[in-house]
C-alpha positions as CSV (number, residue, x, y, z in Angstrom):
1,M,0.0,0.0,0.0
2,N,1.4,3.4,-0.9
3,T,2.0,5.8,1.9
4,P,0.1,9.2,1.4
5,Q,2.4,12.1,0.7
6,I,2.7,14.7,3.4
7,S,3.3,18.3,2.6
8,T,6.5,19.6,4.1
9,K,5.2,23.2,4.0
10,V,4.5,24.3,7.6
11,N,4.2,27.7,9.2
12,S,6.9,28.7,11.6
13,G,4.5,28.8,14.6
14,E,2.8,25.5,13.7
15,V,3.3,22.4,16.0
16,V,3.9,19.0,14.3
17,S,4.3,15.5,15.7
18,V,7.5,13.5,15.8
19,S,5.9,10.8,13.5
20,W,5.0,13.6,11.0
21,L,8.4,14.9,11.1
22,N,10.2,11.6,10.6
23,R,7.8,10.7,7.7
24,A,8.3,14.0,6.1
25,A,12.1,13.5,6.5
26,R,12.0,10.0,4.9
27,E,9.9,11.2,2.0
28,A,12.4,14.1,1.5
29,L,15.5,11.8,1.5
30,E,13.9,9.1,-0.8
31,G,12.8,11.9,-3.2
32,S,16.2,13.6,-3.2
33,F,18.5,10.6,-3.8
34,P,18.0,7.9,-6.6
35,L,19.5,4.4,-6.1
36,L,23.2,4.9,-5.5
37,W,26.4,2.8,-5.5
38,I,28.1,3.6,-2.3
39,A,31.6,2.3,-1.3
40,G,32.8,1.6,2.1
41,E,33.9,-1.0,4.7
42,V,31.6,-3.4,6.6
43,S,31.4,-3.0,10.2
44,T,29.3,-4.2,13.1
45,L,27.7,-6.9,11.0
46,T,24.6,-8.8,12.5
47,R,22.5,-11.5,10.9
48,A,19.1,-11.7,12.5
49,A,17.1,-14.9,13.0
50,S,14.6,-13.5,10.6
51,G,17.2,-13.6,7.7
52,H,17.7,-9.8,7.6
53,V,21.3,-8.5,7.7
54,Y,22.3,-5.3,9.5
55,F,25.7,-3.7,9.3
56,T,27.4,-0.3,9.3
57,L,29.2,1.0,6.1
58,K,32.1,3.4,6.9
59,D,35.0,5.1,5.5
60,D,37.8,7.2,7.2
61,Q,35.5,10.1,8.0
62,A,31.8,8.9,8.3
63,Q,29.5,5.9,8.6
64,V,25.9,5.0,7.9
65,R,23.6,2.2,9.0
66,C,22.6,-0.4,6.4
67,T,19.9,-3.0,6.1
68,I,19.5,-5.9,3.7
69,W,16.1,-7.5,3.9
70,R,15.9,-11.3,3.8
71,N,14.7,-11.6,0.2
72,R,17.7,-9.6,-1.0
73,A,20.2,-11.2,1.4
74,Q,19.3,-14.6,-0.1
75,L,20.5,-13.4,-3.5
76,L,24.0,-12.4,-2.4
77,G,26.6,-14.2,-4.4
78,F,29.2,-14.3,-1.6
79,R,29.2,-14.2,2.2
80,L,29.3,-10.7,3.7
81,E,32.0,-10.4,6.4
82,H,33.1,-7.8,8.9
83,G,36.0,-5.7,7.5
84,M,35.1,-6.4,3.9
85,R,35.4,-3.6,1.3
86,V,32.2,-3.5,-0.7
87,E,30.0,-1.4,-3.0
88,V,26.4,-1.4,-2.2
89,R,23.4,-0.3,-4.4
90,A,21.1,1.3,-1.9
91,L,18.1,3.6,-1.4
92,V,18.7,6.5,1.1
93,T,15.9,6.5,3.6
94,L,15.0,7.0,7.2
95,F,13.7,4.5,9.7
96,E,10.7,6.4,11.0
97,A,10.2,4.5,14.4
98,R,13.6,5.5,15.7
99,G,14.4,8.5,13.4
100,D,17.6,6.7,12.2
101,Y,19.0,7.7,8.9
102,Q,20.0,4.4,7.0
103,L,20.5,2.7,3.6
104,N,18.1,0.0,2.3
105,V,20.6,-2.2,0.3
106,E,19.3,-3.8,-3.0
107,S,22.5,-5.5,-4.0
108,V,26.3,-5.8,-2.9
109,R,29.5,-6.4,-4.7
110,Q,33.1,-6.6,-3.6
111,A,34.8,-3.3,-4.0
112,G,36.6,-2.8,-7.3
113,V,34.9,-5.7,-9.1
114,G,32.2,-3.7,-10.7
115,N,34.1,-3.4,-14.1
116,L,35.3,-6.9,-13.9
117,Y,31.8,-8.2,-13.3
118,E,30.4,-6.2,-16.1
119,A,33.1,-7.5,-18.4
120,F,32.2,-11.0,-17.2
121,L,28.6,-10.5,-18.1
122,R,29.4,-9.1,-21.6
123,L,31.8,-12.0,-22.4
124,K,29.3,-14.6,-21.0
125,A,26.5,-13.1,-23.2
126,R,28.6,-13.0,-26.3
127,L,29.9,-16.6,-26.0
128,E,26.5,-17.9,-25.1
129,A,25.1,-16.2,-28.2
130,E,27.8,-18.1,-30.2
131,G,26.5,-21.4,-28.8
132,L,29.7,-22.1,-27.0
133,F,27.7,-23.0,-23.8
134,D,25.1,-25.1,-25.7
135,P,24.0,-28.1,-23.5
136,A,23.7,-30.2,-26.6
137,S,27.5,-29.9,-27.1
138,K,28.4,-31.1,-23.6
139,R,30.2,-34.5,-23.7
140,P,29.5,-37.3,-21.1
141,L,32.2,-38.5,-18.7
142,P,33.5,-42.0,-19.0
143,R,32.3,-44.1,-16.2
144,F,35.8,-45.7,-15.7
145,P,38.5,-43.3,-17.0
146,R,41.8,-45.0,-17.7
147,G,43.7,-41.8,-16.7
148,L,43.2,-38.2,-15.6
149,A,44.8,-35.0,-16.8
150,V,44.8,-32.2,-14.1
151,I,45.6,-28.6,-14.8
152,T,46.5,-26.5,-11.8
153,S,49.3,-25.0,-9.8
154,P,51.5,-27.7,-8.2
155,Q,51.7,-25.5,-5.1
156,A,48.0,-24.9,-4.9
157,A,45.8,-26.5,-2.3
158,A,43.5,-27.7,-5.2
159,W,46.2,-30.1,-6.3
160,R,46.5,-31.6,-2.9
161,D,42.6,-31.8,-2.6
162,V,42.3,-33.6,-5.9
163,T,45.1,-36.2,-5.3
164,A,43.8,-36.8,-1.7
165,A,40.3,-37.5,-3.1
166,L,41.6,-39.7,-5.9
167,A,43.8,-41.6,-3.5
168,R,40.8,-42.3,-1.3
169,R,38.4,-43.3,-4.1
170,A,40.3,-44.5,-7.2
171,A,44.0,-44.8,-6.3
172,H,44.7,-47.1,-9.2
173,V,43.9,-44.4,-11.8
174,P,47.0,-42.6,-13.1
175,V,47.1,-38.8,-12.8
176,S,49.0,-36.5,-15.1
177,L,49.7,-33.0,-13.9
178,Y,50.0,-30.2,-16.4
179,P,51.3,-27.3,-14.3
180,S,50.1,-23.8,-14.9
181,L,49.6,-20.5,-13.2
182,V,46.0,-20.1,-12.0
183,Q,46.2,-16.4,-11.0
184,G,47.9,-13.3,-12.6
185,A,48.3,-11.8,-16.1
186,D,50.2,-14.8,-17.6
187,A,47.7,-17.4,-16.2
188,P,45.1,-17.4,-19.0
189,T,47.8,-18.0,-21.7
190,Q,49.4,-20.8,-19.6
191,I,46.1,-22.5,-18.8
192,A,45.0,-22.4,-22.5
193,A,48.3,-23.9,-23.6
194,A,48.1,-26.6,-20.9
195,I,44.6,-27.5,-22.1
196,R,45.9,-27.9,-25.7
197,Q,48.9,-29.9,-24.6
198,A,46.8,-32.3,-22.5
199,G,44.6,-32.8,-25.5
200,L,47.5,-33.6,-27.8
201,R,49.0,-36.0,-25.4
202,A,45.7,-37.7,-24.4
203,E,46.4,-40.9,-26.3
204,L,50.0,-41.0,-25.2
205,D,49.3,-40.5,-21.5
206,G,46.2,-42.7,-21.7
207,N,44.0,-40.0,-20.2
208,D,40.2,-39.9,-20.8
209,V,39.1,-36.8,-18.7
210,L,40.7,-33.3,-18.1
211,L,40.2,-31.6,-14.7
212,L,40.8,-27.9,-14.5
213,V,40.8,-26.9,-10.8
214,R,41.7,-24.0,-8.5
215,G,40.7,-22.9,-5.0
216,G,38.4,-20.1,-4.1
217,G,39.0,-16.4,-4.4
218,S,37.8,-12.9,-5.3
219,L,36.6,-12.1,-8.8
220,E,40.1,-10.6,-9.5
221,D,41.6,-13.9,-8.3
222,L,39.5,-15.9,-10.6
223,A,40.0,-13.6,-13.6
224,A,42.1,-16.2,-15.5
225,F,39.0,-18.5,-15.6
226,N,36.9,-15.7,-17.1
227,D,39.2,-15.4,-20.1
228,E,37.8,-16.0,-23.7
229,S,40.9,-17.9,-24.7
230,V,40.5,-20.4,-21.8
231,A,36.8,-21.0,-22.6
232,R,37.6,-21.7,-26.3
233,A,40.5,-24.0,-25.4
234,I,38.1,-26.0,-23.2
235,R,35.5,-26.4,-26.0
236,A,38.3,-27.3,-28.5
237,C,39.9,-29.9,-26.2
238,P,39.2,-33.5,-27.4
239,L,38.8,-34.6,-23.8
240,P,35.6,-34.0,-21.7
241,V,36.5,-31.2,-19.3
242,V,35.5,-30.9,-15.7
243,V,36.0,-27.5,-14.1
244,G,36.2,-27.2,-10.3
245,V,37.1,-23.6,-9.5
246,G,36.6,-21.8,-6.3
247,H,33.8,-22.5,-3.8
248,E,30.2,-23.5,-4.3
249,T,29.2,-19.8,-5.0
250,D,32.0,-19.1,-7.4
251,V,31.0,-19.2,-11.1
252,S,33.3,-18.5,-14.0
253,I,33.2,-18.5,-17.8
254,A,35.2,-21.7,-17.7
255,D,32.3,-23.3,-15.7
256,F,29.9,-22.5,-18.5
257,A,32.3,-23.8,-21.2
258,A,33.1,-27.0,-19.4
259,D,31.3,-30.2,-20.1
260,L,30.6,-30.6,-16.3
261,R,31.0,-28.0,-13.5
262,A,32.0,-29.1,-10.0
263,A,31.5,-27.0,-6.9
264,T,35.1,-27.5,-5.6
265,P,38.3,-29.2,-6.7
266,T,37.5,-32.1,-4.4
267,A,34.0,-32.4,-6.0
268,A,35.6,-32.4,-9.4
269,A,37.8,-35.5,-8.3
270,E,34.7,-37.1,-6.9
271,L,32.7,-36.7,-10.0
272,V,35.4,-38.3,-12.3
273,S,35.9,-41.2,-9.9
274,A,32.2,-41.8,-9.2
275,G,32.1,-44.8,-11.5
276,Y,34.8,-46.6,-9.6
277,V,33.2,-45.8,-6.3
278,E,29.7,-47.1,-7.4
279,A,31.3,-50.2,-8.9
280,R,33.3,-50.8,-5.7
281,E,30.1,-50.4,-3.6
282,G,28.3,-52.7,-6.1
283,L,31.1,-55.3,-5.9
284,E,31.0,-55.1,-2.1
285,Q,27.2,-55.6,-2.2
286,L,27.5,-58.5,-4.7
287,A,30.3,-60.0,-2.5
288,H,28.0,-59.8,0.6
289,R,25.1,-61.3,-1.4
290,L,27.3,-64.1,-2.7
291,K,28.7,-64.8,0.8
292,R,25.1,-65.0,2.1
293,A,24.0,-67.1,-0.8
294,M,26.9,-69.6,-0.3
295,E,26.2,-69.7,3.5
296,R,22.5,-70.6,2.8
297,R,23.5,-73.3,0.4
298,I,25.9,-74.8,2.9
299,E,23.3,-74.5,5.6
300,N,20.6,-76.2,3.4
301,A,23.1,-79.0,2.4
302,A,24.0,-79.6,5.9
303,Q,20.3,-79.9,6.9
304,R,19.7,-82.3,4.0
305,V,22.7,-84.4,5.2
306,D,21.3,-84.4,8.8
307,R,17.9,-85.5,7.6
308,A,19.4,-88.2,5.3
309,A,21.5,-89.5,8.2
310,A,18.4,-89.7,10.4
311,R,16.6,-91.7,7.8
312,L,19.6,-94.1,7.2
313,I,18.9,-97.5,8.7
314,H,20.3,-101.1,8.1
315,P,19.0,-102.9,5.0
316,R,17.7,-105.9,7.1
317,Q,15.6,-103.5,9.1
318,R,14.2,-101.9,6.1
319,L,13.4,-105.2,4.4
320,H,11.7,-106.4,7.7
321,A,9.7,-103.2,7.9
322,G,8.8,-103.6,4.2
323,R,7.7,-107.1,4.7
324,L,5.4,-106.1,7.6
325,Q,3.9,-103.2,5.6
326,L,3.3,-105.5,2.6
327,E,1.5,-108.1,4.8
328,N,-0.6,-105.3,6.3
329,L,-1.5,-103.9,2.8
330,Q,-2.4,-107.4,1.6
331,Q,-4.8,-107.9,4.6
332,R,-6.4,-104.5,3.9
333,L,-6.7,-105.3,0.3
334,Q,-8.4,-108.6,0.9
335,A,-10.8,-107.2,3.3
336,R,-11.6,-104.3,0.9
337,I,-12.3,-106.7,-2.0
338,S,-14.6,-108.9,0.2
339,Q,-16.5,-105.8,1.3
340,Q,-17.0,-104.6,-2.3
341,L,-18.0,-108.1,-3.6
342,S,-20.6,-108.3,-0.9
343,A,-22.0,-104.8,-1.7
344,H,-22.2,-105.7,-5.3
345,R,-24.0,-108.9,-4.8
346,T,-26.6,-107.0,-2.7
347,R,-27.1,-104.5,-5.3
348,V,-27.5,-107.0,-8.1
349,T,-30.2,-108.8,-6.1
350,T,-32.1,-105.6,-5.5
351,L,-31.9,-104.7,-9.2
352,E,-33.2,-108.1,-10.2
353,L,-36.2,-107.7,-7.9
354,R,-37.0,-104.2,-9.3
355,L,-36.7,-105.5,-12.9
356,A,-39.0,-108.3,-12.2
357,A,-41.5,-106.0,-10.7
358,R,-41.4,-103.6,-13.6
359,R,-41.5,-106.2,-16.4
360,P,-44.3,-105.3,-18.9
361,D,-47.4,-107.6,-19.8
362,L,-46.5,-108.1,-23.6
363,P,-49.6,-110.1,-24.7
364,S,-52.1,-107.6,-23.4
365,R,-50.0,-104.7,-24.8
366,Q,-49.8,-106.4,-28.3
367,Q,-53.7,-106.9,-28.3
368,R,-54.3,-103.3,-27.5
369,L,-51.7,-102.3,-30.1
370,S,-53.6,-104.4,-32.7
371,M,-57.0,-102.7,-31.8
372,L,-55.5,-99.3,-32.1
373,E,-54.0,-100.1,-35.4
374,Q,-57.4,-101.2,-36.9
375,G,-59.1,-98.1,-35.5
376,L,-56.5,-96.0,-37.1
377,Q,-56.9,-97.6,-40.6
378,R,-60.8,-97.2,-40.5
379,A,-60.3,-93.5,-39.5
380,M,-57.9,-93.0,-42.3
381,H,-60.2,-94.5,-45.0
382,K,-63.1,-92.4,-43.8
383,L,-60.9,-89.3,-43.9
384,F,-59.7,-90.1,-47.4
385,A,-63.3,-90.6,-48.6
386,D,-64.5,-87.3,-47.1
387,R,-61.6,-85.4,-48.6
388,R,-62.2,-87.0,-52.1
389,T,-65.9,-86.0,-52.0
390,Q,-64.9,-82.4,-51.0
391,L,-62.3,-82.3,-53.7
392,N,-64.8,-83.3,-56.5
393,T,-67.3,-80.6,-55.2
394,L,-64.6,-77.8,-55.3
395,G,-63.6,-79.0,-58.8
396,Q,-67.1,-78.6,-60.1
397,H,-67.4,-75.1,-58.6
398,L,-64.1,-74.2,-60.1
399,A,-65.2,-75.5,-63.6
400,H,-68.2,-73.1,-63.4
401,L,-65.9,-70.2,-62.7
402,D,-63.4,-71.0,-65.4
403,P,-63.5,-68.2,-68.1
404,R,-62.7,-70.6,-70.7
405,G,-66.0,-72.4,-70.0
406,V,-67.7,-69.0,-70.6
407,L,-65.7,-68.6,-73.9
408,S,-66.9,-72.1,-75.1
409,R,-70.4,-70.7,-74.9
410,G,-69.6,-68.2,-77.6
411,Y,-68.2,-65.3,-75.6
412,S,-64.8,-63.7,-76.2
413,I,-62.2,-61.4,-74.3
414,T,-60.9,-58.3,-75.9
415,R,-57.7,-56.8,-74.9
416,N,-55.8,-53.6,-76.2
417,A,-52.1,-53.6,-77.3
418,S,-51.0,-53.3,-73.6
419,G,-52.8,-56.5,-72.7
420,Q,-55.5,-54.7,-70.7
421,I,-59.1,-56.1,-71.0
422,I,-61.4,-53.7,-72.9
423,R,-64.8,-53.5,-71.0
424,S,-66.4,-50.8,-73.1
425,A,-66.3,-49.6,-76.8
426,S,-65.6,-46.0,-75.5
427,G,-62.2,-47.2,-74.5
428,L,-61.2,-47.7,-78.2
429,V,-60.4,-45.3,-81.1
430,L,-60.0,-45.8,-84.7
431,G,-56.7,-47.5,-85.6
432,D,-56.2,-49.2,-82.3
433,L,-54.9,-52.8,-82.4
434,I,-56.9,-55.3,-80.4
435,H,-56.5,-59.0,-79.5
436,V,-59.7,-61.1,-79.3
437,E,-59.4,-64.3,-77.4
438,F,-61.9,-67.1,-78.2
439,H,-62.1,-70.5,-76.5
440,D,-59.9,-72.1,-79.3
441,G,-57.5,-69.2,-80.1
442,V,-56.5,-65.6,-80.3
443,V,-57.2,-63.1,-83.2
444,D,-55.4,-59.9,-83.7
445,A,-57.6,-57.0,-85.2
446,K,-57.7,-53.3,-86.0
447,V,-60.6,-50.8,-85.2
448,D,-61.7,-49.2,-88.5
449,K,-65.2,-48.3,-87.5
450,H,-66.7,-47.0,-84.3
451,S,-70.3,-46.5,-83.5
452,S,-72.0,-46.0,-80.2
């Protein structure tokens, strides 16, 4: 919600409240100064539990209180520390509740890195537009590299971190060091030359991956890794390149050009050796599973031997027990056979009695069948005679209705050329063709005279 503007014009004798005065002073300050870049040294730094950061920005002659709200503090690219020289982009304002003049900080950069950072952004945008950072061109790392090429300073802590991590995780993998400066004016040239040399000697040295590593530092310290020649050398290298420069929050042009970025030199070593670690862990798991499987097989075999030993008896005892079992089975079989034979006999006797009770009287059935047959024949003769008489009657009626019978009495049927019967002389005109049907044939004629 916007705070309503307060007019600062008051009469000399008018009495105003403290809150009115502080608000008017705040609006006057904010309206008089735009967002400014202000340089100074961090002092009395406090990080509140809420996430807000409070500190004092000072120089040799003055100081001012500063506040970074939590949402802005979370976006800082580095950790703000007491005594650090910084440049803050801030709004000049006043905290009304206490009447404290202060700066509301929007962003912070380390002092003197403004131009470097702007150059970093311009170079990043130009190389990105060329497609130098295209994710599609990134090469995968081999899971089990035969050898590793490392570019760093031999005196740097990064070299010790890499070798220590590899000794712990993949001590059998040979490591080739290509020494180079990692800071200073000559560092970019040496780094680019070392990358080219490592690529040319990859087959000879048996290396599959290149590590470019360095410890953390300021933007000026990492300037060599923000160089265009280094970025192009990384992309031109025939080996996949892993860059582990600085700390987690440090990002360089080399990180974008690399096939894979690691947060630290140690993390770079861990990434290239991850396949061996996973394989070792997998082998340990397989060895444990194999051991357990062998133990289970031995335990099961021992149990089978114990059960077999418990069942092992003298052959004479087994023969005697078999004989007793055979005799018992024979007695049971005989008793079962006798029982079943008795049951079958009883059932057969019952069926014989039932069959005898239900045997039909054939002579009486045959006599009844003969009587029914004679009655059926008489009924059929009578039915045939009735149907014959009815048929003769219908034939006589049909003969009376036959038009040919009428024709035989001297009548005829006249049809036009379409075959339709002519029922009236008015239906004909002179010249019409007609067909006259008699009882003994058909005559074609033509109308040449018409009278009514």
